[in-house]
C-alpha positions as CSV (number, residue, x, y, z in Angstrom):
1,M,15.7,31.6,7.1
2,R,13.6,31.3,3.9
3,W,12.7,27.7,3.0
4,I,11.2,28.3,-0.3
5,S,12.7,30.5,-2.9
6,K,10.5,33.2,-4.6
7,P,9.8,32.7,-8.4
8,S,11.7,34.8,-10.9
9,Y,10.3,36.9,-13.5
10,C,11.5,38.4,-16.7
11,F,9.6,41.7,-15.7
12,Q,11.9,44.8,-15.8
13,F,11.2,47.3,-13.1
14,P,11.7,51.0,-13.8
15,Q,14.9,52.3,-12.6
16,I,15.2,55.3,-10.2
17,V,16.7,58.3,-12.1
18,R,18.1,60.8,-9.9
19,N,16.4,64.2,-10.3
20,P,18.5,67.1,-9.0
21,E,15.2,68.9,-8.1
22,L,14.1,66.2,-5.6
23,S,15.1,66.2,-2.2
24,G,16.7,63.2,-0.4
25,E,13.5,62.5,1.4
26,E,11.2,62.6,-1.8
27,L,13.8,60.3,-3.6
28,S,13.7,57.9,-0.7
29,E,9.9,57.9,-0.8
30,R,9.6,57.2,-4.3
31,T,12.2,54.3,-4.2
32,G,10.2,52.8,-1.4
33,L,7.1,52.9,-3.5
34,I,8.7,51.2,-6.4
35,E,10.3,48.6,-4.1
36,N,6.9,47.9,-2.6
37,F,5.3,47.5,-6.0
38,Q,8.2,45.1,-7.1
39,K,7.5,42.9,-4.0
40,R,3.8,42.8,-4.7
41,V,4.3,41.7,-8.4
42,T,6.9,39.1,-7.5
43,N,4.8,37.6,-4.8
44,L,1.8,37.2,-7.4
45,H,2.4,33.6,-8.5
46,L,-0.7,32.7,-10.7
47,R,0.1,28.9,-10.4
48,N,-0.9,29.0,-6.9
49,Y,-4.3,29.6,-7.9
50,V,-4.7,27.0,-10.7
51,V,-6.3,24.6,-8.3
52,Y,-9.1,27.1,-7.4
53,I,-9.6,28.2,-10.9
54,G,-9.9,24.5,-11.9
55,F,-12.4,23.9,-9.1
56,F,-14.8,26.5,-10.2
57,F,-14.3,25.5,-14.0
58,I,-15.2,22.0,-13.3
59,L,-18.1,23.0,-11.1
60,I,-19.6,25.3,-13.7
61,L,-18.9,22.9,-16.4
62,F,-20.8,20.0,-14.9
63,A,-23.5,22.3,-13.5
64,I,-24.2,23.2,-17.4
65,I,-23.7,19.7,-18.8
66,L,-25.6,17.9,-16.0
67,R,-28.2,20.5,-15.2
68,D,-30.9,18.0,-15.8
69,R,-29.5,15.1,-13.7
70,G,-29.2,16.8,-10.3
71,F,-25.6,17.6,-10.2
72,L,-26.1,20.8,-8.3
73,T,-28.8,19.5,-5.8
74,S,-27.9,19.8,-2.2
75,S,-28.4,16.1,-1.7
76,N,-25.8,15.4,-4.5
77,Q,-23.2,18.0,-3.2
78,M,-23.5,16.4,0.3
79,N,-22.9,12.9,-1.3
80,I,-19.7,14.3,-2.9
81,L,-18.5,15.5,0.4
82,R,-19.2,12.2,2.1
83,Q,-17.4,10.3,-0.6
84,T,-14.4,12.5,-0.5
85,A,-14.0,12.6,3.2
86,M,-11.7,9.7,3.4
87,I,-9.6,10.8,0.4
88,S,-9.3,14.4,2.0
89,V,-8.0,13.0,5.3
90,M,-5.4,10.7,3.6
91,A,-4.4,13.7,1.3
92,V,-3.4,15.7,4.4
93,G,-0.8,13.0,5.5
94,M,0.3,12.5,1.8
95,T,1.0,16.2,1.5
96,F,3.3,16.1,4.3
97,A,5.1,13.0,2.8
98,I,5.5,14.4,-0.6
99,I,6.5,17.8,0.6
100,A,9.4,16.2,2.5
101,G,10.5,14.2,-0.6
102,E,8.8,10.8,0.5
103,I,5.8,8.9,-0.6
104,D,3.6,6.2,1.1
105,L,2.3,3.5,-1.2
106,S,1.0,1.4,1.7
107,I,-2.0,3.6,2.6
108,G,-4.7,1.5,0.8
109,A,-3.6,-1.6,2.8
110,T,-3.4,0.3,6.0
111,V,-7.0,1.7,5.4
112,A,-8.2,-2.0,5.2
113,L,-6.3,-3.4,8.2
114,S,-7.0,-0.5,10.6
115,A,-10.8,-0.8,9.7
116,L,-10.8,-4.6,10.4
117,V,-8.9,-4.2,13.7
118,T,-11.2,-1.7,14.8
119,A,-14.3,-3.6,13.9
120,L,-13.0,-6.8,15.5
121,L,-12.1,-4.8,18.7
122,L,-15.7,-3.3,18.9
123,R,-17.1,-6.8,19.4
124,T,-15.5,-7.1,22.9
125,Q,-14.1,-3.5,23.8
126,S,-15.4,0.0,24.1
127,I,-15.2,2.7,21.4
128,I,-12.1,4.3,23.0
129,V,-10.1,0.9,22.9
130,A,-11.2,0.2,19.4
131,V,-10.2,3.6,18.1
132,I,-6.9,3.5,19.8
133,G,-6.4,0.0,18.3
134,G,-7.2,1.3,14.8
135,L,-4.9,4.3,15.1
136,A,-2.1,2.1,16.5
137,V,-2.2,0.0,13.2
138,G,-1.4,3.1,11.3
139,L,1.2,4.4,13.8
140,V,3.1,1.0,13.7
141,I,3.0,0.7,9.8
142,G,4.2,4.3,9.4
143,L,7.1,3.8,12.0
144,V,8.2,0.8,10.3
145,N,8.1,2.5,6.9
146,G,10.1,5.5,8.3
147,L,12.6,3.4,10.2
148,I,13.5,1.2,7.3
149,T,13.6,4.1,4.9
150,T,16.0,6.2,7.0
151,K,18.1,3.4,8.9
152,V,18.5,1.0,6.1
153,R,18.5,3.8,3.3
154,I,16.0,2.2,1.0
155,P,13.7,4.6,-0.9
156,A,10.3,5.0,0.7
157,F,8.8,4.2,-2.8
158,L,10.2,0.6,-2.5
159,V,9.8,0.2,1.3
160,T,6.1,1.2,1.2
161,L,5.5,-1.1,-1.9
162,G,6.8,-3.9,0.1
163,T,4.7,-3.1,3.4
164,F,1.7,-2.7,1.1
165,G,1.9,-6.3,0.2
166,I,2.6,-7.4,3.8
167,V,-0.2,-5.5,5.2
168,A,-2.7,-6.5,2.4
169,G,-1.8,-10.0,3.3
170,L,-2.6,-9.6,6.9
171,S,-5.9,-7.9,6.1
172,R,-6.9,-11.0,4.1
173,S,-5.7,-13.5,6.6
174,I,-7.0,-12.2,10.0
175,T,-10.8,-12.5,9.0
176,N,-10.3,-15.2,6.1
177,L,-11.6,-12.8,3.6
178,E,-14.8,-12.2,5.5
179,A,-16.4,-8.8,6.3
180,V,-16.8,-7.8,9.8
181,P,-20.1,-6.0,10.6
182,I,-20.2,-3.1,13.2
183,V,-23.4,-2.9,15.2
184,N,-22.3,-0.3,17.6
185,E,-24.6,2.6,16.7
186,H,-22.5,5.2,18.6
187,Y,-19.4,4.4,16.6
188,N,-21.3,4.5,13.4
189,F,-22.8,7.8,14.1
190,I,-19.5,9.4,15.0
191,F,-17.3,7.9,12.5
192,G,-19.3,8.2,9.4
193,S,-23.0,7.6,9.0
194,G,-24.2,10.4,11.4
195,N,-25.3,13.9,10.7
196,I,-25.2,17.0,13.0
197,G,-28.1,19.1,11.6
198,P,-27.5,19.2,7.9
199,I,-23.8,18.5,8.2
200,P,-22.3,15.0,7.8
201,T,-20.0,14.0,10.5
202,L,-17.8,12.9,7.8
203,F,-17.4,16.4,6.6
204,I,-16.7,17.6,10.2
205,W,-13.9,15.2,10.4
206,T,-12.5,16.4,7.2
207,I,-12.6,20.0,8.2
208,V,-11.0,19.4,11.6
209,I,-8.1,17.3,10.0
210,V,-7.5,19.8,7.0
211,F,-7.5,22.6,9.7
212,L,-5.0,20.9,12.0
213,G,-2.8,20.0,9.1
214,Q,-2.7,23.4,7.7
215,I,-1.8,24.9,11.0
216,L,0.9,22.3,11.5
217,L,2.4,23.0,8.1
218,T,2.4,26.7,8.1
219,K,2.5,27.7,11.8
220,T,4.9,25.4,13.4
221,P,8.6,24.6,13.4
222,F,7.8,21.0,12.4
223,G,6.1,22.4,9.3
224,R,9.0,24.6,8.3
225,A,11.4,21.6,8.9
226,V,9.2,19.4,6.5
227,L,9.5,22.2,3.7
228,A,13.3,22.5,4.3
229,T,13.8,18.7,4.3
230,G,12.0,18.4,0.9
231,G,13.4,21.5,-0.6
232,N,17.1,20.8,0.1
233,R,17.9,17.9,2.5
234,S,21.7,18.7,2.7
235,A,21.1,22.3,3.4
236,A,18.4,21.5,6.0
237,R,20.7,19.1,7.7
238,F,23.7,21.6,8.0
239,S,21.1,24.1,9.3
240,G,20.3,21.8,12.3
241,V,17.2,20.1,11.0
242,R,17.1,16.3,11.9
243,T,16.0,15.3,8.6
244,D,15.9,11.6,9.3
245,N,13.5,12.3,12.2
246,I,11.3,14.4,9.9
247,R,11.1,11.7,7.2
248,I,10.0,9.2,9.9
249,A,7.4,11.6,11.3
250,V,5.7,12.3,7.8
251,L,5.5,8.6,7.2
252,V,4.0,8.0,10.6
253,L,1.6,10.8,9.9
254,C,0.6,9.2,6.5
255,G,0.0,6.0,8.5
256,L,-2.2,7.7,11.0
257,T,-4.3,9.5,8.6
258,A,-4.8,6.3,6.5
259,A,-5.9,4.5,9.8
260,L,-8.4,7.2,10.4
261,A,-9.7,7.0,6.9
262,G,-10.1,3.2,7.4
263,M,-12.3,3.9,10.7
264,L,-14.3,6.4,8.7
265,Y,-14.9,3.9,6.0
266,A,-15.9,1.3,8.7
267,G,-18.4,3.7,10.4
268,R,-20.0,4.9,7.1
269,L,-20.4,1.3,5.7
270,H,-21.3,-0.2,9.3
271,G,-18.5,-2.8,8.7
272,A,-15.0,-3.5,7.5
273,R,-13.7,-5.6,4.6
274,Y,-10.1,-6.2,3.3
275,T,-11.0,-4.5,0.0
276,L,-11.5,-1.1,1.7
277,G,-9.1,1.6,0.3
278,Q,-7.6,-0.6,-2.5
279,A,-8.5,2.0,-5.2
280,D,-7.7,5.1,-3.2
281,L,-3.9,5.6,-3.7
282,L,-4.1,7.1,-7.2
283,T,-7.0,9.5,-6.2
284,V,-5.0,10.6,-3.0
285,I,-1.9,11.3,-5.1
286,A,-3.9,13.2,-7.8
287,A,-5.5,15.3,-5.1
288,V,-2.2,16.3,-3.6
289,I,-0.5,17.1,-6.9
290,I,-3.4,18.8,-8.3
291,G,-3.7,20.9,-5.1
292,G,-0.2,22.2,-5.9
293,T,2.2,20.1,-4.0
294,A,5.5,19.7,-6.0
295,F,6.1,16.0,-6.7
296,T,9.8,16.7,-6.2
297,G,9.1,18.0,-2.7
298,G,9.8,21.4,-0.9
299,K,6.4,23.0,-1.8
300,G,2.8,22.3,-1.1
301,T,-0.4,23.3,0.8
302,V,-2.8,21.1,2.8
303,I,-5.7,23.5,1.6
304,G,-4.7,22.9,-1.9
305,A,-4.8,19.1,-1.4
306,F,-8.3,19.5,0.2
307,I,-9.5,21.4,-2.9
308,G,-7.8,18.7,-5.1
309,S,-9.9,15.9,-3.4
310,I,-13.1,17.8,-3.8
311,I,-12.2,18.1,-7.6
312,M,-11.4,14.4,-7.9
313,G,-14.9,13.7,-6.0
314,M,-16.7,16.1,-8.5
315,L,-15.0,14.5,-11.4
316,N,-16.0,11.0,-10.2
317,N,-19.5,12.0,-9.5
318,G,-20.0,14.0,-12.7
319,L,-18.5,11.2,-14.9
320,L,-20.8,8.7,-13.1
321,L,-23.9,10.9,-13.7
322,M,-22.7,11.0,-17.4
323,G,-23.0,7.3,-17.6
324,L,-19.3,6.4,-17.5
325,S,-18.3,3.1,-16.0
326,V,-15.8,2.5,-13.1
327,S,-13.1,1.5,-15.5
328,E,-13.6,4.7,-17.5
329,Q,-13.3,6.8,-14.3
330,M,-10.1,5.1,-13.5
331,I,-8.6,6.0,-17.0
332,A,-9.7,9.5,-16.4
333,R,-8.0,9.5,-12.9
334,G,-4.7,8.1,-14.6
335,I,-4.8,10.7,-17.2
336,I,-5.2,13.5,-14.7
337,I,-2.3,12.3,-12.6
338,V,0.0,12.1,-15.5
339,V,-1.0,15.6,-16.6
340,A,-0.8,17.0,-13.0
341,V,2.7,15.4,-12.4
342,S,4.0,16.7,-15.7
343,L,2.9,20.2,-14.9
344,S,4.6,20.0,-11.5
345,L,7.8,18.7,-12.7
346,R,7.8,21.3,-15.6
347,E,7.3,24.1,-12.9
348,E,10.3,22.7,-11.0
349,V,12.5,22.9,-14.1
350,E,11.3,26.5,-14.8
351,R,12.3,27.5,-11.3
């Protein structure tokens, strides 16, 4: 069964005109060649490559404009990879959620609470226990979001907006607004501040999560079920897909990736604070939509979301080197989201 319909084109392919001089075998061969050509042209969907074109365009643009400010230096490029690692990890979970027709607005608060719980557990427990505790925070939040969305029939937008407030309040209360330092050097090395040769451990985490997410989406029955659920929920249900379970699973996945991002933040900063992740939601959504995921669901790629997060990182870095303030960068991100969502919705209408 095909979960995603192929785009239609107004291109007219040549018709086969029967030539009495051609044998049946020759006519069949020519027909096969034209049909093969038609399939190749139909499969060529240029919009799928917009994110990669945009990536190289922005890279070249900033390389020219900021050639005297060190934009292309290896240290600056590594800095971009470190800064976008947490966004990339969260973008993987958000990609699954948006493809399935859901969204998670609570990831910023989940980041903070997971980081704080991990930091508090590291005071008395081993790294393994602390990591399990941090991931459990994301799992529980995602499970609660999923169960309320599917069982109470409240849209995920409203559910996760409510849980955002609850989780943010918990993050503030458990430490009285105080930061929690992490002095465990092994944890800090593994989860953020270490390097294996010239490669930051944050980038290794990013590549592993993106690779696993891409395999899960494109090579497994679960990934096909996610695409089907977002493409046409009723049809997916009639085809035997347990759509409610899929919707719960993608929100749990969102919670887990947000929790992991929180632990990476804590390792990189050698501590946790209730403000971690507060400004990440818009950047994550922008990365996913720029990466080619349809805001209405049913279509998307994990690799595209990863490239989208790198684009957002380059934009932030480039705008900072140009002297723009944080508020101006936020305005730029907002404009990018509006444009990306508009293009995504326009594509859906055209299809």
